[in-house]
VMD Tcl script that draws the C-alpha trace (Angstrom):
set ca {
  {-20.70 -43.23 39.01}
  {-18.18 -42.60 41.73}
  {-20.27 -41.47 44.65}
  {-23.89 -42.13 45.47}
  {-26.40 -39.47 44.48}
  {-29.72 -38.89 46.18}
  {-32.86 -38.25 44.16}
  {-36.14 -37.01 45.62}
  {-38.36 -39.67 44.06}
  {-38.56 -42.54 41.59}
  {-40.36 -40.33 39.04}
  {-38.26 -39.96 35.85}
  {-39.28 -36.30 35.45}
  {-38.33 -35.45 39.05}
  {-35.06 -37.37 38.74}
  {-34.30 -35.62 35.43}
  {-34.88 -32.29 37.15}
  {-32.57 -33.33 40.00}
  {-29.88 -33.97 37.41}
  {-30.44 -31.24 34.80}
  {-33.03 -28.88 36.27}
  {-30.90 -26.39 38.14}
  {-30.25 -22.92 36.75}
  {-26.80 -23.64 35.28}
  {-26.19 -27.26 34.24}
  {-27.78 -27.12 30.79}
  {-25.99 -23.83 30.10}
  {-22.63 -25.50 30.65}
  {-23.64 -28.34 28.34}
  {-24.93 -25.76 25.82}
  {-21.59 -23.95 25.88}
  {-19.77 -27.21 25.30}
  {-21.89 -28.55 22.42}
  {-22.63 -25.29 20.61}
  {-19.65 -23.17 21.63}
  {-16.95 -25.83 22.00}
  {-15.94 -24.36 25.34}
  {-13.64 -26.55 27.40}
  {-11.90 -24.38 30.00}
  {-13.18 -22.73 33.17}
  {-12.37 -19.22 31.90}
  {-14.34 -19.87 28.70}
  {-17.44 -20.84 30.70}
  {-17.01 -17.69 32.81}
  {-17.26 -15.58 29.62}
  {-20.82 -16.78 28.91}
  {-23.45 -14.02 28.87}
  {-25.25 -15.46 31.93}
  {-22.24 -14.61 34.17}
  {-22.25 -17.76 36.29}
  {-20.51 -17.22 39.65}
  {-17.15 -19.04 39.88}
  {-18.14 -21.14 42.89}
  {-21.36 -22.23 41.17}
  {-19.49 -23.07 37.95}
  {-16.96 -25.11 39.88}
  {-19.74 -26.99 41.70}
  {-21.65 -27.70 38.49}
  {-18.55 -28.94 36.66}
  {-17.83 -31.31 39.57}
  {-21.47 -32.50 39.53}
  {-21.36 -33.14 35.77}
  {-18.08 -35.01 36.17}
  {-19.51 -37.13 39.04}
  {-22.55 -37.95 36.90}
  {-20.20 -38.85 33.99}
  {-21.62 -36.22 31.65}
  {-18.16 -34.74 31.22}
  {-14.54 -35.70 31.85}
  {-11.78 -33.50 33.17}
  {-8.22 -33.56 31.78}
  {-4.94 -31.84 32.60}
  {-3.19 -30.17 29.70}
  {-0.28 -32.03 28.16}
  {1.97 -29.03 27.58}
  {0.84 -27.18 30.70}
  {-0.47 -29.31 33.56}
  {-2.12 -26.23 35.09}
  {-4.55 -26.06 32.16}
  {-7.69 -28.06 32.90}
  {-10.02 -29.10 30.08}
  {-13.58 -30.39 30.30}
  {-15.02 -32.51 27.50}
  {-18.45 -33.98 26.89}
  {-18.91 -37.70 27.17}
  {-21.73 -39.64 25.47}
  {-24.08 -39.10 28.42}
  {-23.56 -35.33 28.14}
  {-24.28 -35.44 24.42}
  {-27.42 -37.46 25.15}
  {-28.80 -34.36 26.94}
  {-28.60 -32.41 23.68}
  {-32.12 -33.34 22.44}
  {-33.54 -31.87 25.67}
  {-31.85 -28.55 24.90}
  {-33.15 -28.62 21.32}
  {-36.70 -29.22 22.54}
  {-36.33 -26.37 25.06}
  {-35.08 -24.06 22.30}
  {-37.99 -25.00 20.04}
  {-40.52 -24.51 22.85}
  {-39.03 -21.16 23.87}
  {-38.81 -19.86 20.33}
  {-42.43 -20.88 19.72}
  {-43.87 -19.26 22.85}
  {-41.35 -16.50 23.68}
  {-39.90 -15.60 20.27}
  {-40.37 -11.82 20.72}
  {-38.30 -11.93 23.88}
  {-35.33 -13.58 22.15}
  {-34.48 -10.56 19.98}
  {-31.92 -11.22 17.29}
  {-30.15 -13.96 19.25}
  {-32.31 -16.65 17.73}
  {-33.25 -16.57 14.08}
  {-36.30 -18.05 12.38}
  {-33.95 -20.08 10.18}
  {-32.36 -21.77 13.19}
  {-35.78 -22.59 14.61}
  {-37.11 -23.93 11.33}
  {-33.96 -26.02 10.83}
  {-34.30 -27.45 14.32}
  {-37.95 -28.30 13.74}
  {-37.86 -29.53 10.14}
  {-34.55 -31.40 10.31}
  {-34.17 -32.03 14.04}
  {-32.31 -35.33 13.78}
  {-29.95 -34.07 11.09}
  {-29.34 -30.83 13.01}
  {-28.49 -32.70 16.22}
  {-26.39 -35.24 14.38}
  {-24.37 -32.53 12.65}
  {-23.70 -30.59 15.86}
  {-22.66 -33.74 17.70}
  {-20.43 -34.73 14.80}
  {-18.78 -31.28 14.88}
  {-18.26 -31.58 18.62}
  {-16.64 -35.00 18.27}
  {-14.25 -33.59 15.64}
  {-13.43 -30.70 18.01}
  {-12.86 -33.16 20.87}
  {-10.55 -35.36 18.77}
  {-8.46 -32.37 17.73}
  {-7.97 -31.16 21.31}
  {-4.47 -31.69 22.64}
  {-5.12 -33.19 26.02}
}
mol new
graphics top color blue
foreach p $ca { graphics top sphere $p radius 0.5 }
foreach p [lrange $ca 0 end-1] q [lrange $ca 1 end] { graphics top cylinder $p $q radius 0.2 }
display resetview
């Protein structure tokens, strides 16, 4: 990691929250792994409406922590692309567990955005589900023209 990062304690849960526990970081990773988003404007289109300054700060944080990498476009150097690295993909099981927990305890709140089939697939075939999504992301990443 490029620059030194301060954590509030030696506790792995507290440190994990320092890294991933803010309001936006996991949503960026979600958009990358599930939605194959890679450009700033694509992240801005997410339903949570992250403020531009916050998005910029979180992308820089994720890059500093080596969760993502940033690339200039080949054909147009003004285009900037963000891609997940292995460390970013390693956060995926956390998101799956959050989705399972939320769908178990707050299912009525989720409306039609989250189907029973998706939840049962995540629970019954968690490893296969994660493996397939990561595989799809890696194919997407390979096909990107950076």
